[in-house]
C-alpha positions in Angstrom: 74.8 96.7 116.8 71.4 97.2 116.3 70.5 98.9 119.7 72.1 102.2 120.9 74.5 102.0 123.9 73.8 104.4 126.8 76.8 103.8 128.9 80.0 101.9 128.9 81.0 100.0 132.1 84.3 98.7 133.1 85.6 96.5 135.9 89.3 97.6 135.9 91.6 95.6 138.1 95.3 95.4 139.0 96.0 93.0 135.9 92.8 92.5 134.1 90.0 94.7 132.4 86.4 93.8 131.5 84.3 96.3 129.4 80.8 96.2 128.4 78.4 98.6 126.4 75.0 98.8 127.9 71.9 100.1 126.6 69.3 102.1 128.3 67.4 99.1 129.6 70.7 97.5 131.1 71.1 95.0 128.3 74.6 94.2 127.1 75.4 95.1 123.6 79.0 94.4 123.4 82.0 92.9 125.8 85.8 93.0 125.8 88.4 91.5 128.0 92.1 92.1 128.3 95.4 92.2 130.0 95.1 95.9 130.3 94.8 96.2 134.3 96.2 99.0 136.2 99.9 97.9 135.8 99.5 97.9 132.1 97.6 101.1 131.8 100.0 103.1 134.1 102.5 102.6 131.3 100.2 103.0 128.2 98.0 105.7 129.7 94.4 105.1 131.1 92.7 107.2 128.6 94.6 105.5 125.8 93.6 102.0 127.1 90.0 103.0 127.6 89.6 104.6 124.2 91.2 101.6 122.3 88.6 99.3 124.0 85.7 101.6 123.3 86.9 102.1 119.8 86.8 98.4 119.2 83.3 98.1 120.4 82.2 100.9 118.2 81.2 103.3 121.1 80.4 106.9 120.3 83.0 109.5 121.3 80.5 111.0 123.9 79.4 107.8 125.4 79.6 108.1 129.3 81.6 105.7 131.1 81.3 104.1 134.7 84.4 102.3 136.1 85.0 100.2 139.3 88.1 98.6 140.8 91.9 99.6 141.1 91.7 102.4 138.3 90.3 104.3 141.3 93.2 103.6 143.6 96.0 106.1 144.5 98.1 104.4 141.9 95.4 104.4 139.4 94.0 106.8 136.9 92.0 109.1 139.6 92.0 108.5 143.4 88.3 107.9 144.3 88.0 108.7 147.9 87.0 105.8 150.3 83.6 105.9 151.7 83.6 105.1 155.3 81.4 102.3 156.6 78.8 101.9 157.8 77.2 103.3 154.4 74.2 102.3 152.4 75.3 100.7 148.8 73.2 103.2 147.0 75.1 106.1 148.5 78.4 104.4 147.8 77.7 103.9 144.1 76.3 107.5 143.8 79.5 109.1 145.1 81.4 108.1 142.0 84.6 110.4 141.1 84.5 112.3 137.8 87.7 112.2 135.8 88.3 115.9 134.9 89.3 117.3 131.5 87.6 114.7 129.7 85.1 114.8 126.4 83.5 112.0 128.0 81.6 111.8 131.3 83.7 109.3 133.1 83.2 108.4 136.7 85.0 106.0 139.1 83.1 104.2 141.8 84.7 104.9 145.4 86.1 102.1 147.4 85.3 101.4 151.1 87.2 102.2 154.3 86.7 100.5 157.7 88.5 103.0 160.0 88.2 100.9 163.3 91.3 101.4 165.3 91.6 97.5 165.9 90.4 96.4 162.4 91.4 99.0 159.7 90.5 97.5 156.2 89.9 98.7 152.6 88.3 97.4 149.6 87.9 98.5 145.8 85.7 96.7 143.3 84.1 94.4 145.6 81.4 97.1 146.7 80.2 97.2 143.2 79.8 93.3 143.3 77.9 93.5 146.4 75.5 96.2 144.9 74.8 93.8 142.0 74.5 90.5 144.0 70.5 90.8 144.8 70.9 91.0 148.5 67.6 91.5 150.1 67.0 95.1 151.1 66.1 94.0 154.8 67.9 91.9 157.3 71.5 91.0 158.1 73.3 89.3 155.2 77.0 88.0 155.2 78.8 87.6 151.9 82.0 85.7 151.1 84.0 87.2 148.2 86.9 85.1 147.4 90.1 86.1 145.7 93.6 87.1 146.2 92.3 89.1 149.0 89.2 87.4 150.1 86.6 89.6 151.5 83.8 88.7 154.2 81.1 91.6 154.4 78.4 92.1 156.7 75.2 94.0 155.0 72.4 95.1 157.1 69.3 96.5 155.7 71.1 97.6 152.6 74.2 99.2 154.2 77.6 97.8 154.5 78.1 97.6 158.2 81.6 96.1 158.3 84.0 93.7 156.6 87.3 92.0 156.8 90.1 90.7 154.4 91.8 87.3 154.5 94.6 87.3 151.8 94.1 83.5 151.1 95.0 83.7 147.4 98.3 85.7 148.1 99.4 83.4 151.0 98.9 80.3 148.6 101.0 82.2 146.0 103.8 83.2 148.5 104.0 80.0 150.2 104.2 77.9 147.0 106.9 80.1 145.5 108.9 81.5 148.4 108.7 78.8 151.2 109.9 75.4 152.0 106.6 74.2 150.4 107.8 75.0 147.2 109.7 71.8 147.1 106.5 70.0 147.8 104.3 71.8 145.0 106.6 71.9 142.3 107.6 74.9 139.9 103.9 75.4 138.9 101.2 74.4 141.4 98.7 72.1 140.0 95.0 73.2 139.7 92.9 72.1 142.5 89.5 70.3 142.1 86.8 70.7 144.7 86.3 66.8 144.6 90.0 66.1 145.5 90.0 64.2 148.7 93.1 65.9 150.0 91.5 69.4 149.7 88.5 67.9 151.6 90.5 66.3 154.2 92.8 69.2 155.0 89.9 71.8 154.8 88.2 69.9 157.3 91.3 69.8 159.6 91.3 73.5 159.6 87.7 73.8 160.2 87.9 71.3 163.1 90.6 73.2 164.8 89.1 76.7 164.5 91.3 77.8 161.5 94.7 76.9 163.0 96.8 76.6 159.8 100.3 77.5 160.7 101.1 74.5 163.0 100.0 72.4 160.0 101.9 74.0 157.1 105.2 72.1 157.6 103.1 68.7 157.6 102.6 69.1 153.9 106.3 69.2 153.4 106.7 66.2 155.9 103.8 64.2 154.2 105.9 64.4 150.8 109.0 63.2 152.5 107.5 60.4 154.6 104.1 59.3 153.0 104.9 60.1 149.3 102.4 62.9 149.0 102.4 63.9 145.1 102.9 67.6 144.1 99.3 67.9 142.8 97.9 66.5 146.1 100.1 68.9 148.2 98.7 71.9 146.4 95.1 70.5 147.2 96.3 70.2 150.8 97.5 73.8 151.1 94.5 75.0 149.2 92.1 73.1 151.7 94.1 74.3 154.6 94.1 78.0 153.8 90.4 78.3 152.7 89.3 76.0 155.6 91.2 78.5 157.9 89.8 81.6 156.3 86.1 80.1 156.7 86.6 79.1 160.4 88.1 82.6 161.2 85.3 84.5 159.4 82.7 82.4 161.1 84.4 83.0 164.4 84.4 86.8 163.7 80.9 87.4 162.3 78.9 84.3 163.1 76.3 83.0 160.4 73.0 84.3 161.4 69.6 82.9 159.9 70.3 83.8 156.3 72.6 81.8 154.2 76.0 82.8 153.5 76.0 84.8 150.1 79.1 83.3 148.1 80.0 85.9 145.0 82.6 84.0 143.1 83.0 82.5 139.5 85.2 79.9 138.1 87.2 77.2 139.9 87.3 79.5 143.2 83.4 79.2 143.2 83.7 75.4 143.3 86.3 75.3 146.1 84.4 77.7 148.2 81.3 76.1 147.6 82.8 72.6 148.7 84.5 74.3 151.8 81.3 76.1 153.0 79.3 72.8 152.7 81.9 71.1 154.8 81.7 73.8 157.5 77.9 72.9 157.5 76.9 76.4 156.4 74.0 77.2 154.2 74.9 79.2 151.1 73.6 81.1 148.1 75.9 81.4 145.0 75.8 84.5 142.8 78.3 84.6 139.7 80.9 87.3 140.3 81.2 88.5 136.8 77.4 89.0 136.5 77.3 90.8 139.8 79.9 93.3 139.1 78.2 94.1 135.7 74.8 94.5 137.6 76.5 96.8 140.2 78.1 98.8 137.5 74.7 99.4 135.8 73.3 100.4 139.1 76.1 102.8 139.7 75.3 104.3 136.1 71.7 104.9 137.3 72.7 106.2 140.6 75.0 108.8 138.8 72.2 109.6 136.4 73.9 108.2 133.4 71.0 105.9 132.4 67.5 106.3 133.5 66.4 104.1 136.5 63.8 101.5 135.2 63.4 99.3 138.3 65.3 96.4 139.5 68.8 95.7 138.8 69.5 94.3 135.2 
């Protein structure tokens, strides 16, 4: 490396870890990815995993570290207390908890808690993606963040006003592996393409009926028995049904407003949700989730005084 790193930034999830070395201007100098998520790090030791990745990138021994994600959960390295919403994004990032008794300055961004009696909810990691998504400082914005546990978040004038979780990815996995639908989808469900006509048809069904999906789940099995529905198309049916149901439910809860839905996603999920949101008749703006979390971590480093503030997010 020709430039000098100012901070290491890590997105530390349940199963995966992404790490970057960042210079003082927010430029990425090095990157590593691995299967060293929370589950592995609990066995190997969080400090050992961290130092292994930093050493491989040539990081100085005193380089400060900013972390977001499940490393800050109760089962993680250090529980970073939840910030209760509503809360400004800057204040959330600036409240990172410091890991004690370490040579390095290591801090973990807190998650968010919605403490409503009728709608309790929590998130970790997505708050950092939000901060790096380039949302306008003024106005009301609705963000869709797909994943195992999809989040829909309302941001008003730079503050998280509220959010909800739809466990769409987990439901797909559970139904595919542990319900009658496993006989329709096969041992390993086929990847689903956004242009698959079955995905689109079943997504439109869910959207057209306001998100009612449970009454249609068994129809996927019946279509295999009576209409020769193939396993790869059965996976597309289930994916379309669940994603369409999620969007219909979120739209009913939050409305759409005047601004486009901000879709923060990457990879195959980005394509599926883009197609589904268009089918729902919604305007959208797509932000790459990998870029957003990195930009949010850089902003968190600035909020915590690890690197100097030079203006807009990198």
